[in-house]
C-alpha positions as CSV (number, residue, x, y, z in Angstrom):
1,M,-29.3,39.6,-19.4
2,N,-27.2,36.8,-18.6
3,D,-26.1,36.6,-15.2
4,A,-22.3,36.4,-14.8
5,L,-22.0,35.2,-11.4
6,T,-24.4,32.2,-11.9
7,N,-24.3,31.8,-15.5
8,R,-27.9,31.3,-15.7
9,P,-29.0,32.5,-19.0
10,R,-32.6,34.1,-19.1
11,I,-34.8,32.4,-21.7
12,V,-38.5,33.3,-22.4
13,V,-40.6,30.3,-23.7
14,V,-43.6,30.7,-25.6
15,G,-45.4,27.4,-26.4
16,S,-48.0,24.4,-25.7
17,L,-49.0,23.1,-22.1
18,N,-50.4,19.6,-22.8
19,M,-51.6,16.7,-20.1
20,D,-50.1,13.3,-21.8
21,L,-52.0,10.4,-21.8
22,V,-49.4,7.9,-22.5
23,L,-50.1,4.4,-23.2
24,R,-47.5,1.9,-23.6
25,V,-48.3,-1.1,-26.0
26,A,-46.1,-3.7,-27.5
27,R,-47.1,-2.3,-30.7
28,A,-49.2,0.2,-32.4
29,P,-52.6,-1.1,-33.8
30,E,-53.1,-1.3,-37.8
31,A,-56.5,0.5,-39.1
32,G,-59.6,-1.0,-37.2
33,E,-57.3,-3.1,-35.2
34,T,-57.8,-2.7,-31.1
35,V,-54.8,-3.7,-28.9
36,M,-54.6,-3.8,-25.3
37,A,-52.3,-1.4,-23.3
38,E,-49.5,-2.4,-20.6
39,S,-50.1,0.7,-18.8
40,L,-51.6,4.4,-18.7
41,H,-49.9,7.2,-17.2
42,H,-51.0,11.2,-17.2
43,L,-47.9,13.2,-17.5
44,P,-47.5,16.9,-17.9
45,G,-46.1,17.8,-21.6
46,G,-46.6,19.9,-24.4
47,K,-43.8,21.3,-26.5
48,G,-43.7,24.8,-24.9
49,G,-43.9,22.8,-21.5
50,N,-41.2,20.2,-22.0
51,Q,-38.9,23.0,-23.3
52,A,-39.3,25.3,-20.5
53,V,-38.6,22.5,-18.1
54,A,-35.5,21.3,-20.1
55,C,-34.3,25.1,-20.4
56,A,-35.2,25.3,-16.4
57,R,-33.5,21.9,-15.6
58,L,-30.5,22.0,-17.5
59,G,-29.4,25.7,-16.0
60,G,-32.0,28.4,-17.4
61,E,-33.8,31.2,-15.8
62,V,-37.1,30.2,-17.2
63,Q,-40.5,32.4,-17.8
64,L,-43.3,30.7,-19.9
65,F,-46.1,32.1,-21.6
66,G,-49.0,29.8,-22.8
67,R,-52.7,29.1,-21.7
68,L,-54.0,26.0,-19.8
69,G,-57.9,25.3,-19.3
70,N,-59.6,26.1,-16.0
71,D,-59.4,22.4,-15.1
72,G,-58.0,19.8,-13.2
73,H,-55.2,19.1,-16.1
74,G,-54.5,22.8,-16.0
75,Q,-54.1,23.1,-12.1
76,A,-51.5,20.1,-12.1
77,L,-49.6,21.3,-15.2
78,R,-48.9,24.7,-13.5
79,A,-48.0,23.2,-10.2
80,A,-45.5,21.1,-12.3
81,L,-44.0,23.8,-13.9
82,Q,-44.0,25.7,-10.6
83,S,-42.0,22.9,-8.9
84,D,-39.3,22.8,-11.6
85,G,-38.6,26.7,-10.5
86,I,-40.6,28.2,-13.8
87,D,-42.1,31.7,-13.8
88,V,-45.8,31.0,-14.9
89,I,-47.3,34.7,-14.5
90,G,-47.6,34.5,-18.1
91,V,-49.3,31.3,-18.3
92,Q,-53.1,32.4,-18.8
93,T,-56.3,30.3,-17.7
94,D,-59.0,29.8,-20.5
95,A,-62.5,30.0,-18.9
96,Q,-64.1,28.1,-21.8
97,A,-61.5,25.9,-23.4
98,P,-60.0,22.8,-21.9
99,T,-56.4,22.4,-21.2
100,G,-54.5,20.7,-24.3
101,V,-54.2,16.8,-24.1
102,A,-51.8,14.3,-26.1
103,T,-52.3,10.9,-26.5
104,I,-49.2,9.2,-26.9
105,L,-48.8,5.6,-27.7
106,V,-45.0,4.2,-26.7
107,D,-44.2,0.9,-28.2
108,D,-41.5,-1.7,-27.3
109,A,-39.2,-0.3,-30.2
110,A,-39.5,2.9,-28.1
111,Q,-41.1,4.7,-30.9
112,N,-44.1,7.2,-30.4
113,R,-47.1,8.2,-32.2
114,I,-48.9,11.6,-30.9
115,V,-52.4,12.8,-31.3
116,V,-52.9,16.2,-29.8
117,A,-56.3,18.0,-28.9
118,A,-55.3,22.1,-28.9
119,G,-57.8,22.7,-26.6
120,A,-56.6,25.9,-24.7
121,N,-53.2,26.1,-26.7
122,G,-55.2,26.9,-29.8
123,R,-56.9,30.2,-28.3
124,F,-53.5,31.5,-27.0
125,A,-53.0,35.5,-27.7
126,L,-50.1,37.0,-26.7
127,D,-49.8,40.0,-23.8
128,A,-47.5,41.8,-25.6
129,P,-46.6,44.4,-22.9
130,A,-45.8,41.6,-20.6
131,L,-43.8,39.6,-23.1
132,S,-41.9,42.5,-24.3
133,L,-40.7,43.3,-20.7
134,A,-39.7,39.7,-20.4
135,L,-38.0,39.6,-23.6
136,S,-36.0,42.9,-22.7
137,Q,-34.1,40.9,-19.8
138,A,-34.1,37.7,-21.8
139,D,-31.0,36.1,-23.7
140,C,-33.6,34.4,-25.9
141,L,-36.7,33.5,-26.9
142,V,-37.8,29.6,-27.8
143,A,-40.9,29.0,-29.7
144,Q,-42.7,26.0,-31.2
145,L,-45.8,25.5,-33.3
146,E,-48.5,24.2,-31.3
147,V,-49.7,27.6,-30.4
148,P,-51.2,29.5,-33.2
149,L,-48.7,30.5,-35.9
150,A,-49.4,34.7,-35.9
151,E,-48.8,34.4,-32.3
152,V,-45.5,33.1,-32.7
153,L,-44.7,35.4,-35.6
154,A,-45.8,38.4,-33.2
155,A,-43.4,37.0,-30.3
156,A,-40.4,36.8,-33.0
157,R,-41.1,40.4,-33.8
158,L,-41.2,41.4,-30.3
159,A,-37.9,39.6,-29.7
160,Q,-35.9,41.4,-32.7
161,A,-37.2,44.8,-31.3
162,A,-35.7,43.7,-27.8
163,G,-32.5,42.7,-29.2
164,C,-33.2,39.1,-28.2
165,R,-32.4,36.2,-30.1
166,V,-34.8,33.8,-31.6
167,L,-34.8,29.8,-31.5
168,L,-37.5,28.6,-33.4
169,N,-38.8,24.6,-33.4
170,P,-41.1,24.5,-36.2
171,S,-42.9,21.6,-35.0
172,P,-45.4,20.6,-35.7
173,V,-44.2,21.2,-39.4
174,Q,-46.0,23.7,-41.6
175,A,-45.6,26.5,-43.7
176,L,-43.9,29.4,-42.6
177,P,-44.5,33.2,-43.6
178,E,-41.6,34.8,-45.2
179,A,-41.7,37.3,-42.5
180,I,-40.2,34.9,-40.2
181,W,-37.1,33.6,-41.7
182,S,-35.2,36.8,-40.8
183,L,-36.1,36.8,-37.5
184,V,-35.1,33.3,-36.4
185,D,-31.2,33.1,-35.5
186,T,-31.1,29.4,-34.8
187,L,-33.7,27.2,-36.3
188,V,-33.8,23.5,-34.9
189,V,-35.5,20.8,-37.3
190,N,-36.0,17.3,-37.2
191,E,-35.3,15.3,-40.8
192,T,-39.0,15.5,-41.6
193,E,-39.2,19.1,-40.8
194,A,-36.0,19.5,-42.7
195,A,-37.4,17.9,-45.7
196,A,-40.8,19.7,-45.8
197,L,-39.2,23.1,-45.2
198,G,-36.0,22.5,-47.8
199,G,-37.8,21.0,-50.4
200,G,-35.8,17.6,-50.6
201,E,-35.6,14.3,-48.9
202,V,-33.1,13.9,-45.6
203,G,-32.3,10.3,-45.6
204,T,-28.4,10.7,-45.6
205,L,-26.1,13.3,-43.9
206,A,-25.4,14.5,-47.5
207,E,-28.9,15.5,-47.7
208,A,-29.4,16.7,-44.1
209,A,-26.6,19.0,-45.1
210,L,-27.9,20.3,-48.0
211,A,-31.0,20.7,-46.3
212,A,-29.3,23.0,-43.5
213,Q,-27.8,25.0,-46.3
214,K,-31.0,25.6,-48.3
215,L,-32.6,26.6,-44.7
216,L,-30.1,28.7,-44.3
217,G,-30.5,30.8,-47.2
218,R,-33.9,31.6,-46.1
219,G,-32.3,33.8,-43.3
220,P,-31.5,32.0,-40.0
221,A,-27.9,32.5,-38.6
222,R,-27.9,28.9,-37.5
223,V,-29.7,25.7,-38.5
224,V,-29.5,22.4,-36.9
225,V,-31.0,19.3,-38.2
226,T,-31.3,16.6,-35.4
227,L,-31.3,12.9,-36.9
228,G,-32.4,10.8,-33.6
229,A,-29.8,8.3,-33.2
230,A,-27.3,9.2,-35.8
231,G,-27.0,12.6,-34.2
232,A,-27.1,16.0,-35.7
233,V,-25.8,18.4,-38.5
234,A,-25.3,21.7,-37.4
235,A,-24.8,24.5,-40.1
236,D,-24.0,28.0,-40.2
237,S,-21.4,30.8,-42.1
238,A,-18.5,28.4,-41.4
239,G,-20.4,25.4,-43.3
240,C,-21.9,21.9,-42.1
241,R,-20.8,19.5,-39.7
242,H,-21.7,16.2,-38.3
243,H,-22.3,15.4,-34.6
244,P,-22.4,11.7,-34.1
245,G,-25.1,10.2,-32.2
246,M,-24.7,8.3,-28.5
247,A,-25.3,4.7,-28.4
248,V,-28.0,3.9,-25.6
249,Q,-30.6,1.8,-25.1
250,A,-33.7,3.8,-25.9
251,V,-37.3,3.4,-23.7
252,D,-39.2,6.6,-25.0
253,T,-38.1,8.9,-27.4
254,T,-41.1,11.4,-26.3
255,A,-39.4,14.9,-25.4
256,A,-36.0,14.0,-26.8
257,G,-36.5,16.8,-29.4
258,D,-37.7,19.3,-26.6
259,T,-34.7,18.3,-24.3
260,F,-32.2,18.9,-27.0
261,M,-33.8,22.0,-28.0
262,G,-33.8,23.2,-24.4
263,A,-30.0,22.2,-23.8
264,L,-29.0,23.9,-27.0
265,A,-31.0,27.4,-25.6
266,V,-29.0,27.0,-22.3
267,A,-25.7,26.6,-24.0
268,L,-26.1,29.5,-26.3
269,G,-27.4,31.6,-23.9
270,Q,-24.6,30.8,-21.8
271,G,-22.1,32.0,-24.7
272,Q,-21.1,28.6,-25.9
273,S,-20.5,28.0,-29.6
274,L,-22.9,26.4,-31.7
275,D,-20.9,23.0,-31.9
276,A,-20.6,22.8,-28.1
277,A,-24.0,23.7,-27.9
278,V,-25.1,20.8,-30.1
279,Q,-23.1,18.4,-28.3
280,R,-24.8,19.6,-25.0
281,G,-28.0,18.8,-26.6
282,I,-26.9,15.4,-28.0
283,R,-26.0,14.2,-24.4
284,A,-29.0,15.4,-22.8
285,A,-31.3,13.6,-25.3
286,A,-29.5,10.7,-25.0
287,L,-30.0,10.7,-21.0
288,C,-34.0,11.5,-22.1
289,V,-34.6,8.7,-24.0
290,T,-33.7,6.2,-21.7
291,R,-36.5,7.4,-19.7
292,A,-40.3,6.8,-19.8
293,G,-42.6,10.2,-20.2
294,A,-42.1,13.3,-21.8
295,Q,-41.1,15.6,-18.8
296,P,-40.4,13.0,-16.3
297,S,-37.5,12.1,-18.6
298,I,-35.8,15.3,-18.8
299,P,-32.6,15.2,-17.4
300,T,-30.7,18.0,-15.0
301,A,-27.4,19.7,-15.8
302,A,-25.9,17.8,-13.0
303,E,-26.7,14.5,-14.8
304,V,-25.9,15.6,-18.2
305,D,-22.5,16.8,-16.8
306,A,-21.8,13.3,-15.6
307,S,-22.5,11.6,-19.0
308,P,-20.1,10.7,-21.6
309,L,-18.9,13.2,-24.1
310,P,-20.1,12.2,-27.5
311,S,-17.6,11.4,-30.7
312,P,-15.9,14.4,-32.2
313,W,-18.2,16.1,-34.9
314,S,-16.5,16.3,-38.6
315,P,-17.0,18.6,-41.4
316,L,-19.6,17.8,-44.1
């Protein structure tokens, strides 16, 4: 559990690992159109990897469970994770499927468009005894949906059995089995995910608050709806609050949501309130979007400590 001397919460991440092929373009092509890229970079990514790196850089002690191919991309990703101090003993090597790859177009407006080939991620299968042992010593489980949903549900059940809180980022969004809702302590969704799972549009703060309340009714103890530059809406039994975003010059929004998730997980693992954790996430994500790439853009705890505080939250 949480080490009182170092205040480094132990976090288990179950999720995807991809090599990102990042293409910088002035604008995204229309259907049938070809545009020339300004640059191409191979960078470590995948939502599981990104969130693990965010947790590690922002103060967590992280163990990652995922699956890589037996190829050059897989070797590079494993080395990159280890360089951030992440325990990768739970990262499997697939002898048949290649490492997952994401092709990411980033335009001059800092918007990204992503296409993912799951590769080995799609063949991830839990090592239940190893995961149960890790969860028995952890403060929380962090998961997303770029690995098979059945494995995420199984991991959440193991976490509940171990008395470990579950933080779920249901991305890419899909219908969730009814069984998973009561297993989730904190649900983190963006506007698109909130609309899909909450059953309504999320274009205003009021709509985001309504979606958060609907999702709370499904079972989670806490819901956070991230709103990009507009900040986030936090909801729990005390009601809904809007946390304003921070004005920055965005370069690349890739991994901003994963950075937010990592900061939130670490702060909650340290015993901070939901509102303090959301503010921490907003500060970390604001730094992330000012840099290019996924994992290269994720800040450290010291960098977030030195960043400005966002404006105070207000009730909705």
